[in-house]
DSSP file (Angstrom, degrees, kcal/mol; ACC not computed):
  #  RESIDUE AA STRUCTURE BP1 BP2  ACC     N-H-->O    O-->H-N    N-H-->O    O-->H-N    TCO  KAPPA ALPHA  PHI   PSI    X-CA   Y-CA   Z-CA
    1    1 A M     >        0   0    0      0, 0.0     4,-2.2     0, 0.0     5,-0.2   0.000 360.0 360.0 360.0 -42.9   17.7   86.7   49.3
    2    2 A K  H  >  +     0   0    0      1,-0.2     4,-2.6     2,-0.2     5,-0.2   0.879 360.0  53.9 -63.0 -36.9   15.1   85.6   51.9
    3    3 A R  H  > S+     0   0    0      2,-0.2     4,-2.4     1,-0.2    -1,-0.2   0.915 108.4  48.1 -64.8 -43.2   13.8   83.0   49.5
    4    4 A V  H  > S+     0   0    0      2,-0.2     4,-2.2     1,-0.2    -2,-0.2   0.916 112.7  49.0 -63.3 -43.5   17.3   81.5   49.0
    5    5 A L  H  X S+     0   0    0     -4,-2.2     4,-2.6     2,-0.2    -2,-0.2   0.919 110.7  50.7 -62.2 -44.3   17.8   81.4   52.7
    6    6 A F  H  X S+     0   0    0     -4,-2.6     4,-2.6     1,-0.2    -2,-0.2   0.934 112.2  45.9 -59.5 -48.3   14.4   79.8   53.3
    7    7 A F  H  X S+     0   0    0     -4,-2.4     4,-2.3     2,-0.2    -1,-0.2   0.855 111.8  52.3 -66.2 -34.6   15.1   77.1   50.7
    8    8 A T  H  X S+     0   0    0     -4,-2.2     4,-2.4     2,-0.2    -1,-0.2   0.934 111.9  45.3 -65.3 -46.2   18.6   76.4   52.0
    9    9 A V  H  X S+     0   0    0     -4,-2.6     4,-2.6     2,-0.2    -2,-0.2   0.922 113.2  50.6 -63.0 -44.2   17.2   76.0   55.6
   10   10 A A  H  X S+     0   0    0     -4,-2.6     4,-2.3    -5,-0.2    -2,-0.2   0.901 111.2  48.6 -61.0 -41.8   14.4   73.7   54.3
   11   11 A L  H  X S+     0   0    0     -4,-2.3     4,-2.3     2,-0.2     5,-0.2   0.925 111.6  48.6 -64.7 -45.6   16.9   71.6   52.3
   12   12 A V  H  X S+     0   0    0     -4,-2.4     4,-2.3     1,-0.2    -2,-0.2   0.916 112.8  48.4 -62.1 -43.7   19.2   71.2   55.3
   13   13 A L  H  X S+     0   0    0     -4,-2.6     4,-2.6     2,-0.2    -1,-0.2   0.914 111.2  49.4 -63.8 -43.0   16.3   70.3   57.6
   14   14 A S  H  X S+     0   0    0     -4,-2.3     4,-1.9     1,-0.2    -1,-0.2   0.890 112.8  47.3 -65.9 -37.9   15.0   67.7   55.2
   15   15 A L  H  X S+     0   0    0     -4,-2.3     4,-1.1     2,-0.2    -1,-0.2   0.885 111.8  51.1 -69.0 -37.7   18.4   66.1   54.7
   16   16 A T  H  X S+     0   0    0     -4,-2.3     4,-1.2    -5,-0.2     3,-0.5   0.924 110.9  47.8 -64.4 -45.0   18.9   66.1   58.5
   17   17 A L  H  X S+     0   0    0     -4,-2.6     4,-2.9     1,-0.2     3,-0.2   0.881 106.9  56.7 -64.0 -38.2   15.6   64.4   59.1
   18   18 A S  H  < S+     0   0    0     -4,-1.9    -1,-0.2     1,-0.2    -2,-0.2   0.777 102.2  56.7 -67.9 -24.1   16.2   61.8   56.4
   19   19 A V  H  < S+     0   0    0     -4,-1.1    -1,-0.2    -3,-0.5    -2,-0.2   0.891 118.4  31.8 -69.8 -39.0   19.4   60.7   58.2
   20   20 A Y  H  < S+     0   0    0     -4,-1.2     2,-0.5    -3,-0.2    -2,-0.2   0.748 118.7  54.1 -91.4 -27.0   17.5   60.0   61.4
   21   21 A A     <  +     0   0    0     -4,-2.9    -1,-0.1    -5,-0.2    84,-0.1  -0.939  64.2 152.9-115.8 128.4   14.2   58.8   60.0
   22   22 A H        -     0   0    0     -2,-0.5    82,-0.4    23,-0.1    81,-0.2  -0.986  41.8-103.4-150.0 154.6   14.0   56.1   57.5
   23   23 A P        -     0   0    0      0, 0.0    82,-0.1     0, 0.0    83,-0.1  -0.244  54.9 -76.8 -72.7 168.0   11.5   53.4   56.4
   24   24 A P        -     0   0    0      0, 0.0    20,-0.2     0, 0.0     3,-0.1  -0.222  51.5-115.4 -58.5 155.6   11.8   49.8   57.4
   25   25 A G        -     0   0    0     18,-3.8     2,-0.5     1,-0.2    19,-0.0   0.019  59.3 -45.6 -77.4-167.3   14.3   47.7   55.5
   26   26 A D        -     0   0    0     16,-0.1     2,-0.2     1,-0.1    -1,-0.2  -0.519  67.1-133.9 -68.6 116.7   13.6   44.7   53.2
   27   27 A I        -     0   0    0     -2,-0.5     2,-0.5    15,-0.1    15,-0.2  -0.482  11.2-151.6 -76.3 137.4   11.1   42.6   55.1
   28   28 A E  E     +A   41   0A   0     13,-2.6    13,-2.7    -2,-0.2     2,-0.4  -0.943  23.0 171.5-107.5 131.2   11.5   38.8   55.3
   29   29 A M  E     +A   40   0A   0     -2,-0.5     2,-0.3    11,-0.2    11,-0.2  -0.998   8.9 171.9-144.1 135.3    8.3   36.9   55.7
   30   30 A S  E     -A   39   0A   0      9,-2.2     9,-3.0    -2,-0.4     2,-0.5  -0.986  18.9-145.8-140.9 152.8    7.5   33.2   55.6
   31   31 A F  E     -A   38   0A   0     -2,-0.3     2,-0.7     7,-0.2     7,-0.2  -0.980   6.9-149.9-123.0 125.6    4.3   31.2   56.3
   32   32 A N  E  >> -A   37   0A   0      5,-2.9     4,-1.3    -2,-0.5     5,-0.9  -0.842   6.0-164.6 -93.9 111.8    4.4   27.7   57.8
   33   33 A T  T  45S+     0   0    0     -2,-0.7    -1,-0.1     1,-0.2    58,-0.0   0.738  83.2  60.3 -71.6 -22.0    1.4   25.8   56.5
   34   34 A E  T  45S+     0   0    0      1,-0.2    -1,-0.2     3,-0.1    -2,-0.0   0.940 122.8  18.4 -71.8 -46.6    1.7   23.0   59.1
   35   35 A N  T  45S-     0   0    0      2,-0.1    -2,-0.2    -3,-0.1    -1,-0.2   0.388 100.8-124.8-106.3   4.1    1.3   25.3   62.2
   36   36 A K  T  <5 +     0   0    0     -4,-1.3    50,-3.2     1,-0.2     2,-0.5   0.794  57.7 151.5  61.2  31.9   -0.3   28.2   60.3
   37   37 A M  E   < -AB  32  85A   0     -5,-0.9    -5,-2.9    48,-0.2     2,-0.6  -0.820  38.5-152.0-101.6 132.1    2.4   30.6   61.7
   38   38 A L  E     -AB  31  84A   0     46,-3.7    46,-2.3    -2,-0.5     2,-0.5  -0.895  13.8-161.6 -96.8 122.9    3.5   33.7   59.8
   39   39 A E  E     -AB  30  83A   0     -9,-3.0    -9,-2.2    -2,-0.6     2,-0.4  -0.932  11.0-175.8-111.0 128.8    7.1   34.6   60.7
   40   40 A V  E     -AB  29  82A   0     42,-2.7    42,-2.4    -2,-0.5     2,-0.4  -0.972  16.9-172.2-131.4 136.0    8.3   38.1   60.0
   41   41 A T  E     -AB  28  81A   0    -13,-2.7   -13,-2.6    -2,-0.4    40,-0.2  -0.990   7.8-172.6-125.3 120.7   11.6   39.9   60.3
   42   42 A I  E     - B   0  80A   0     38,-2.5    38,-2.0    -2,-0.4     2,-0.2  -0.903  14.6-147.3-117.0 101.9   11.6   43.7   59.7
   43   43 A P  E     + B   0  79A   0      0, 0.0   -18,-3.8     0, 0.0    36,-0.3  -0.490  32.5 154.1 -66.9 132.9   15.1   45.3   59.6
   44   44 A H        -     0   0    0     34,-2.9     2,-0.1   -20,-0.2    10,-0.1  -0.609  29.9-148.6-163.7  95.2   15.0   48.8   61.1
   45   45 A N        +     0   0    0     -2,-0.2     2,-0.3     8,-0.1    33,-0.2  -0.412  25.4 164.1 -72.1 140.7   18.2   50.3   62.6
   46   46 A S        -     0   0    0     31,-2.5     3,-0.3    -2,-0.1    33,-0.1  -0.983  41.0-144.1-154.6 142.6   17.7   52.8   65.4
   47   47 A N  S    S+     0   0    0     -2,-0.3     2,-0.3     1,-0.3    30,-0.1   0.746 104.0  26.7 -77.1 -23.8   20.0   54.3   68.0
   48   48 A D    >>  -     0   0    0      4,-0.2     4,-2.5    29,-0.1     3,-2.1  -0.846  68.4-164.9-142.0  99.8   17.1   54.3   70.5
   49   49 A N  T 34 S+     0   0    0     -2,-0.3    25,-1.7     1,-0.3     5,-0.1   0.468  90.9  56.5 -71.3   0.9   14.4   51.6   69.9
   50   50 A S  T 34 S+     0   0    0     23,-0.2    -1,-0.3     3,-0.1     3,-0.1   0.492 115.9  35.4-102.2  -6.6   12.0   53.4   72.2
   51   51 A D  T <4 S+     0   0    0     -3,-2.1     2,-0.5     1,-0.3    -2,-0.2   0.716 126.8  30.8-110.4 -35.1   12.2   56.6   70.2
   52   52 A H  S  < S+     0   0    0     -4,-2.5    -1,-0.3    50,-0.0     2,-0.3  -0.959  87.7 123.9-130.5 110.3   12.5   55.5   66.6
   53   53 A F        -     0   0    0     -2,-0.5    49,-2.6    -3,-0.1     2,-0.7  -0.931  69.0 -74.5-157.6 169.9   10.8   52.1   65.9
   54   54 A I  E     +C  101   0B   0     -2,-0.3    47,-0.3    47,-0.2    19,-0.2  -0.731  48.6 176.7 -74.7 116.1    8.3   50.1   63.9
   55   55 A N  E     +     0   0B   0     45,-2.1    16,-2.2    -2,-0.7     2,-0.3   0.638  55.8  29.0-103.8 -14.6    5.1   51.5   65.4
   56   56 A N  E     -CD 100  70B   0     44,-1.3    44,-2.6    14,-0.2     2,-0.4  -0.983  53.3-177.2-151.1 135.1    2.4   49.7   63.3
   57   57 A V  E     -CD  99  69B   0     12,-2.4    12,-2.7    -2,-0.3     2,-0.4  -0.999   6.3-169.9-131.0 133.4    2.0   46.5   61.4
   58   58 A K  E     -CD  98  68B   0     40,-2.4    40,-2.5    -2,-0.4     2,-0.5  -0.984   4.2-162.3-122.8 135.1   -1.0   45.4   59.4
   59   59 A V  E     -CD  97  67B   0      8,-3.1     7,-3.1    -2,-0.4     8,-2.0  -0.974   6.8-164.9-118.8 126.5   -1.5   41.9   58.0
   60   60 A Y  E     -CD  96  65B   0     36,-3.4    36,-2.4    -2,-0.5     2,-0.6  -0.913   8.9-158.9-111.9 135.5   -4.0   41.3   55.3
   61   61 A L  E >  S-CD  95  64B   0      3,-2.6     3,-1.5    -2,-0.4    34,-0.2  -0.966  86.0 -18.1-111.8 115.1   -5.4   37.9   54.2
   62   62 A N  T 3  S-     0   0    0     32,-3.1    -1,-0.2    -2,-0.6    33,-0.1   0.910 129.0 -53.9  51.9  46.9   -6.7   38.1   50.7
   63   63 A D  T 3  S+     0   0    0     31,-0.3     2,-0.5     1,-0.2    -1,-0.3   0.527 114.2 117.6  67.2   9.9   -6.9   41.9   50.9
   64   64 A N  E <  S-D   61   0B   0     -3,-1.5    -3,-2.6     0, 0.0     2,-0.3  -0.927  75.8-111.9-105.2 129.0   -9.0   41.8   54.1
   65   65 A L  E     +D   60   0B   0     -2,-0.5    -5,-0.2    -5,-0.2     3,-0.1  -0.416  45.9 165.1 -60.0 120.0   -7.4   43.3   57.2
   66   66 A H  E     +     0   0B   0     -7,-3.1     2,-0.4     1,-0.4    -6,-0.2   0.760  61.0  16.0-108.0 -38.8   -6.7   40.3   59.5
   67   67 A I  E     -D   59   0B   0     -8,-2.0    -8,-3.1     2,-0.0     2,-0.4  -1.000  54.4-179.9-141.1 136.4   -4.3   41.7   62.1
   68   68 A E  E     +D   58   0B   0     -2,-0.4     2,-0.4   -10,-0.2   -10,-0.2  -0.985  10.7 178.8-134.3 128.9   -3.3   45.2   63.2
   69   69 A Q  E     -D   57   0B   0    -12,-2.7   -12,-2.4    -2,-0.4     2,-0.3  -0.995  12.6-157.7-133.5 132.3   -0.7   45.7   65.9
   70   70 A N  E     -D   56   0B   0     -2,-0.4     2,-0.3   -14,-0.2   -14,-0.2  -0.823  12.8-158.4-105.2 147.9    0.7   48.9   67.4
   71   71 A F        -     0   0    0    -16,-2.2     3,-0.1    -2,-0.3   -18,-0.1  -0.889  24.0-160.8-125.6 153.8    4.0   49.1   69.2
   72   72 A I  S    S+     0   0    0     -2,-0.3     2,-0.3     1,-0.3   -17,-0.1   0.439  86.2   0.3-108.0  -6.6    5.6   51.5   71.7
   73   73 A M  S    S-     0   0    0    -19,-0.2    -1,-0.3   -22,-0.0     2,-0.3  -0.957  77.6-106.7-164.6 172.9    9.1   50.2   70.9
   74   74 A Q        -     0   0    0    -25,-1.7     6,-0.2    -2,-0.3   -25,-0.1  -0.723  36.5-100.5-111.6 163.4   10.8   47.6   68.7
   75   75 A T  S    S-     0   0    0     -2,-0.3     2,-0.3     6,-0.1     5,-0.2   0.865  95.0 -30.2 -48.1 -49.6   12.4   44.3   69.6
   76   76 A D  S    S-     0   0    0      3,-1.5   -28,-0.1   -27,-0.0    -2,-0.0  -0.862  78.5 -75.7-154.1-171.2   15.9   45.7   69.6
   77   77 A N  S    S+     0   0    0     -2,-0.3   -31,-2.5     1,-0.2   -29,-0.1   0.505 124.8  36.0 -75.6  -2.1   17.9   48.5   67.9
   78   78 A E  S    S+     0   0    0      1,-0.3   -34,-2.9   -33,-0.2     2,-0.3   0.673 117.7  11.4-120.2 -25.8   18.2   46.5   64.6
   79   79 A V  E     -B   43   0A   0    -36,-0.3    -3,-1.5   -33,-0.1     2,-0.5  -0.987  49.3-135.1-156.8 156.6   15.1   44.6   63.9
   80   80 A Q  E     -B   42   0A   0    -38,-2.0   -38,-2.5    -2,-0.3     2,-0.4  -0.989  25.3-160.9-116.5 121.1   11.4   43.9   64.8
   81   81 A Y  E     +B   41   0A   0     -2,-0.5     2,-0.3   -40,-0.2   -40,-0.2  -0.852  13.1 179.0-102.4 137.6   10.6   40.1   65.0
   82   82 A L  E     -B   40   0A   0    -42,-2.4   -42,-2.7    -2,-0.4     2,-0.4  -0.989  16.4-171.0-139.1 147.2    6.9   39.1   64.8
   83   83 A H  E     +B   39   0A   0     -2,-0.3     2,-0.4   -44,-0.2   -44,-0.2  -0.987  12.2 178.2-136.2 127.3    5.0   35.8   64.8
   84   84 A Y  E     -B   38   0A   0    -46,-2.3   -46,-3.7    -2,-0.4     2,-0.5  -0.991  23.8-137.0-130.7 137.4    1.3   35.6   64.0
   85   85 A M  E     -B   37   0A   0     -2,-0.4   -48,-0.2   -48,-0.2   -49,-0.1  -0.814  19.1-178.3 -90.0 129.4   -1.0   32.6   63.8
   86   86 A I    >   +     0   0    0    -50,-3.2     3,-1.5    -2,-0.5    -2,-0.0  -0.751   3.6 176.2-126.9  82.9   -3.3   32.8   60.8
   87   87 A P  T 3  S+     0   0    0      0, 0.0    -1,-0.1     0, 0.0   -50,-0.1   0.746  74.7  57.4 -64.4 -25.1   -5.5   29.7   61.1
   88   88 A G  T 3  S+     0   0    0    -52,-0.1     2,-0.2     2,-0.0   -52,-0.0   0.526  79.0 112.1 -84.8  -4.7   -7.7   30.5   58.1
   89   89 A A    <   +     0   0    0     -3,-1.5     2,-0.3   -53,-0.1    -3,-0.1  -0.480  41.0 169.6 -75.1 136.8   -4.9   30.7   55.5
   90   90 A K    >   -     0   0    0     -2,-0.2     3,-2.3    23,-0.1    23,-0.3  -0.888  44.4 -58.7-139.4 169.9   -4.8   28.0   52.8
   91   91 A A  T 3  S+     0   0    0     -2,-0.3    23,-0.2     1,-0.3     3,-0.1  -0.201 121.9  24.0 -53.2 133.8   -2.9   27.3   49.6
   92   92 A G  T 3  S+     0   0    0     21,-3.2    -1,-0.3     1,-0.4    22,-0.1   0.158  92.0 124.2  94.7 -17.6   -3.4   30.0   47.0
   93   93 A D    <   -     0   0    0     -3,-2.3    20,-3.1    19,-0.1     2,-0.4  -0.364  56.2-131.8 -70.9 154.7   -4.3   32.7   49.6
   94   94 A T  E     - E   0 112B   0     18,-0.2   -32,-3.1    -3,-0.1     2,-0.5  -0.922  14.3-163.1-110.1 137.2   -2.2   35.9   49.6
   95   95 A I  E     -CE  61 111B   0     16,-2.9    16,-2.5    -2,-0.4     2,-0.4  -0.981   9.4-173.2-117.3 124.7   -0.8   37.4   52.8
   96   96 A R  E     -CE  60 110B   0    -36,-2.4   -36,-3.4    -2,-0.5     2,-0.4  -0.959   3.0-166.0-121.1 137.1    0.3   41.0   52.7
   97   97 A L  E     -CE  59 109B   0     12,-2.9    12,-2.2    -2,-0.4     2,-0.5  -0.979   4.3-166.8-125.8 134.6    2.1   42.8   55.5
   98   98 A N  E     -CE  58 108B   0    -40,-2.5   -40,-2.4    -2,-0.4     2,-0.4  -0.985   6.1-168.8-120.5 125.3    2.6   46.6   55.9
   99   99 A A  E     -CE  57 107B   0      8,-2.9     8,-2.3    -2,-0.5     2,-0.4  -0.946   5.3-162.2-115.9 134.8    5.1   47.9   58.4
  100  100 A E  E     -CE  56 106B   0    -44,-2.6   -45,-2.1    -2,-0.4   -44,-1.3  -0.949  12.7-137.9-122.9 134.6    5.3   51.6   59.3
  101  101 A C  E     -C   54   0B   0      4,-2.8   -47,-0.2    -2,-0.4     4,-0.1  -0.651  17.6-133.2 -83.4 143.7    8.1   53.5   61.1
  102  102 A N  S    S+     0   0    0    -49,-2.6    -1,-0.1    -2,-0.3   -48,-0.1   0.681 104.3  37.0 -72.5 -15.4    6.9   56.0   63.7
  103  103 A K  S    S-     0   0    0    -50,-0.3     2,-0.3     1,-0.3    -1,-0.2   0.834 128.7 -14.0-100.7 -44.6    9.2   58.7   62.2
  104  104 A F  S    S-     0   0    0    -82,-0.4    -1,-0.3     1,-0.2   -82,-0.1  -0.889  93.5  -3.9-166.7 127.1    9.1   58.2   58.5
  105  105 A G        -     0   0    0     -2,-0.3    -4,-2.8   -82,-0.1     2,-0.3   0.196  45.2-131.0  87.5 164.9    8.0   55.7   55.8
  106  106 A S  E     -E  100   0B   0     -6,-0.2     2,-0.3   -83,-0.1    -6,-0.2  -0.940   7.6-150.2-148.4 167.5    6.6   52.3   55.5
  107  107 A R  E     -E   99   0B   0     -8,-2.3    -8,-2.9    -2,-0.3     2,-0.3  -0.991   8.1-158.0-144.2 149.2    7.2   49.1   53.5
  108  108 A E  E     -E   98   0B   0     -2,-0.3     2,-0.3   -10,-0.2   -10,-0.2  -0.957   8.1-178.6-131.6 147.0    5.0   46.3   52.2
  109  109 A I  E     -E   97   0B   0    -12,-2.2   -12,-2.9    -2,-0.3     2,-0.3  -0.978   6.5-162.7-141.3 152.8    5.5   42.7   51.2
  110  110 A E  E     -E   96   0B   0     -2,-0.3     2,-0.3   -14,-0.2   -14,-0.2  -0.990   6.2-178.3-137.7 144.6    3.2   40.0   49.9
  111  111 A L  E     -E   95   0B   0    -16,-2.5   -16,-2.9    -2,-0.3     2,-0.5  -0.972  23.0-130.1-138.0 157.3    3.4   36.3   49.6
  112  112 A T  E     -E   94   0B   0     -2,-0.3   -18,-0.2   -18,-0.2     2,-0.2  -0.923  29.5-120.5-106.3 129.1    1.2   33.5   48.3
  113  113 A V              0   0    0    -20,-3.1   -21,-3.2    -2,-0.5   -20,-0.1  -0.489 360.0 360.0 -69.0 132.1    0.5   30.6   50.5
  114  114 A E              0   0    0    -23,-0.2   -23,-0.2    -2,-0.2    -1,-0.1   0.404 360.0 360.0-104.6 360.0    1.7   27.3   48.9
């Protein structure tokens, strides 16, 4: 009986946390070769963008960590907007971005510079 109660409580808690904590949405990322700017939009809904937010972003150029930025809140309750200059990027290079939620989960996207 105690075992059933324990598993029931554990299940309810895990479902409750998953409602409030979720990974970033589908990331949109583009690179402008003229001004060498990486433009990023990370959808991430939150009722309080200072409590539940994108807390870490890492940008890799050809699998080498190029930029890491930590945050204490997100742009607004729906999205995190980012712009990074990557002067060394050239055609054929790969840019990979990893975004992490401070509560739960992360998402990664990659593009090839054209």
